[in-house]
N, C-alpha and C positions, 0 to 999 in steps of 0.2 A: 572401492565400494565401505559406506562406513555403515559396519551392525553394530548394532544397539543394542546393548540385554536391558531387555524390563524385568525387574529384580522385583515381584510384587510379597513385600512381607505381610506376612501375618495376624493381624489387633490382636496383641496384648491382653491377655486375660488376668482381673483379679478376684479372688475368691474369698470368700470370707466365711469361716465356720458356725457350728450349731452351738450351744448351750452342752457344756458337758466333752466337745471335741475340743479337739488344737488341731494346729497349721497344715499340723505333717505327719500327724496318725498317718499309717504306712496302711491300714485298713481302712482307712475313711478320708481323708482329706488328699494326704498322700500320693493315696492311687489314685483318686481326682485328677492331678495334679498331670501325674505323669502320662494319662489317659489323653489330657487334654492334648498337651504338647506331638504325643504320638498321632491324633487324627486331625490338627491343624497346623500339622507338615512344621512344628518345631516353631511353633509360638512362642514367644514368653508367658511364662504362666507364675503368678508372685499370689501365694496362699498367706494372706494376714496372720504374722505372730502378733498380737497386741500382748507386748512385754519384752525381757529379753531372753527367757527362754520356755521353752516349752509346759511347765510348769506354773508359769507365771499365766501365759498365756490363755492355760486353761481355768485356773483360779476367776480371772483378772473377767472372762465371761462370767461369772457371777456375782464377783461383787465389787468393780469398777464401774463406776459412773458410766452411761449409754456416749453423754457427749463427750467424757473426756476419752473415751474410746475413740470417736469418731476423727479430735483431733490427732491423735496419736496416728491412726490409719491415714488422715489426710496427710502430715508430714512424712511419712511414710511415702506415700505415694508419688509427693510432688520433689521428693529426693531421689528419687530414682529412674535414673537416666533412661529408662527402657521405658518411661510410660508418659514423658512429657508431650507424645501429638496423638495421647489420646486411648482406651482402652475400653475393653469389654466390663464388665461388671458381675457377678454370681453370687449370691448369698443362699446360705441354707438355712435352714429355720430363720435363729433371733438373727442369724447375718441376714437375713434379706430384708426385714428392716432397716437392718442398722447401716447397710448401703444405702438406702433409700437416702436415708437418714444425709450421708453421705452426699448423694447427690446436690441434696438441698442446700448442705452448706460449703460445701467444697467442691467448686466449678469448675475448678483448673486443678491439676490438666483435666482434658471432657472425660465424661464418661460417656460412650456413645450408642451402646444398649444393656439393658439393666433385667437381671432374669433373677428372680425372687423364686428359690422354688421349697415351698413348705414355709414362708415368711409369715408373719401375722402382723398385719398392716393398721387390722384394727386395736391390736391389744387381745390378752389373752383373761379370761372369767373363770380360771380353774386351774389347776396344776397337776395331775393327776400321776404325774410320772416324772421322776427326776435321777438325771441321768449322770449324775457327777458320784465322787466316793460317797462312800456313806456318811464322814464327818461335814464335807459338803453339803451334804441334803438335809442335813439334821438342823445345819445353820440357818440354810433359806426356810424350813418348816418353822424355825425356830421367829426366826425376822416375818414370815408372812400373817405366822398368828398373830404378833404384835402390830400386826394393822400396818395394811400395804401402801396406806396416802400420808403414813405419819413423819415426820421430816425424818425422824432418825432411823425411819428403814427405805426411806426415798434416794435416803442419802447414801445405802450402804446395800442395798440389793439390786443387782441390773433387773430381773423378771418383776419388782415389784413400780421399774420405772416403765415398763409396758401392760401393766395391769389396770382392764376397763373395767369398770363396775356398769353393769348397765342400769344397775337400782340403784345410783345416786352419782346422776354425770353432772351433777355441782361439783360435789366432792374431787371428782377424777380430773375437772377439767382445772380446779382452781393448786393441786396438789402432784396432780404427772408431771414429770418432771422430763420428760421423753418425748412418747407417742403423744399426748398432749400437743403437744410442744409443733411437733412434726407436721402435726394432723391440721394445725392453724384452726386450737379449738380454743384456744385462750386469746393471742392476739393474732392478727394478721401481719405479717413479713411477708411482700412482694417478692424479696430474693427468692422465696423459699419457691415461689411458684416456677419464678421465670428460673431459676435454673434446673428443677426437673423439668421444664419442656424443653430446656437443650438437650434432655438425653433423648435420642432415637426412637428409640421403641422398648417400652416396658412389657415385659412377661411374667405373669403370675402364675404360678405351678398350685393345684390345691391337691393335697390325699385327701380323695374322697372315705376313707374307710381311717380316717389317721384318728388313733385312739390316744394321743398325746394335747393336740391344739384344740381348747377348746375357746369359741368355737372353731370349727374349721375352714368354716368360710369366711375368716378373716386372714386366710391366705391371699383368696381375691374380694379382700379389701372391704367384704362385708361384715356386719355383726348383727346382734339383739337389737330389735327397737326397744329403744329407753324404757325406761319404767320398771320391767320385768327380764326375764333371761330364757324364753322361751321363741316365743317367735322373732323370725331373722330378717333383716333387710339386706338386700343386695348393694353394693356400693352403687349402682346405678338410682337407690331407691333412698340416699342419702343427702342429707345439707351438702357433704364434700363436693358430690357434684353436682348437685342444683347450683349451686354458687359456686362453683367451679374454685372450688377453693385452693388444689396443688395445679389446675391445671389440666386434671386427668378429662375433663367432660372432654375440652378443647381437642386433647391428643386422641384418644377413644373416637371423635369424630373426624380425624385423620385416619385412622388405621392403625392408631399407633401403640393401640394396645392388645395383647392377646392374654387370653385365660383358658388355661390347662388345666386338664384332668388326669390324676393318676388314681385308680381303683386300686390302692393297695394303704398300706398305713406306713407313718410317717416319716419321711426321706427313703422309703425304699422304692430306689428308682428302675426301673427294668431296662434293660441293655439298651432292646430296643427304642426306649424312649429319647435316650441316649442320640442315637443312630439318626431318628425320624424328626426328634423337636429341637434337640438344645443341640448338637452339631450346626448344624445348617445355620442357625441363628449370629454361633460364632463365627464363621466363617466370612459372614458378611461385612 
C-alpha cells in the first residue's frame, strides 16, 4: 500500500508598515508578524524593511520616493525564495497604497490577496498628526508649508506624493508623482489595470473614527467631489469606477472586492477583527 502524505504549505504573507513605524517594532509590526506566524500554522511572513536597517526603514517612510520604495520592495520579494509561488499582502496605513502600487508595477511573483488596513487610496487632504520623531515631523511640516506640489517637495517628501488637493485637481494630476499615477489620472497604463486584476481579492478596511486620515473615506477609495472639500463621493461614484480605470468595477461585479469597517481610530484593530476577518482571508 502506497501512502501519500499531503503537505499543505500555508501561503506566505508580506507586510508593509505605515508612516512612522518600521518593519520590526516589537509593539507593532513585530507583534503582528509573530501573531500571523502562529495563527497561520507557521506560514512564512516577511515584514518589509525599506532600507538597510530599522532607522533607515523608518525615515524612508517619510523621505524616500515612493516609486523607489516600490522598486526596492519588488527587488526584495523577487529575490526571496520563499515567495516565488506567490504571496498574500497586507499593508497598514500608507503601506496599503504602496502595496497596491506594488501589485500594479511588480506582478511577479504574484500577489494573491491584498488587504489594505487604513490605506489612503485616493490620497489625503490633511495631516493632523505626525507619528515620527520631533526632528522628522518638523521637517515634514516645513516641506508641506513650502507647497506639496512643488518639484522640490514632491521629490523629497513621501506624504506629498499622495497629497490630493480637491480644490485644484489639475495641479494634483500634473504634479503628483505617485497617487495620481497609480490611479490612472495622468496617463493610462494598461499594465496597471491588467496587473491589479491578477490579484484574486482586495479588501479595504476603513476606521470609522479615524483622526489621522483626512478624509477617512479614502480608505475605501472614496474622496471629496472635485472643487470643494466638504461633500464626499464613494469609489462607485468616481471616474476610476465608471471608466474602470483599474479594473475595480469588473472585480466588484465578480465579488472580488470587500469593504470592511472598524469603529475605532486609525490602526486600532480589535482582536476579534483579526480572528473573524483577517486570518480567514489569509488562510485561503
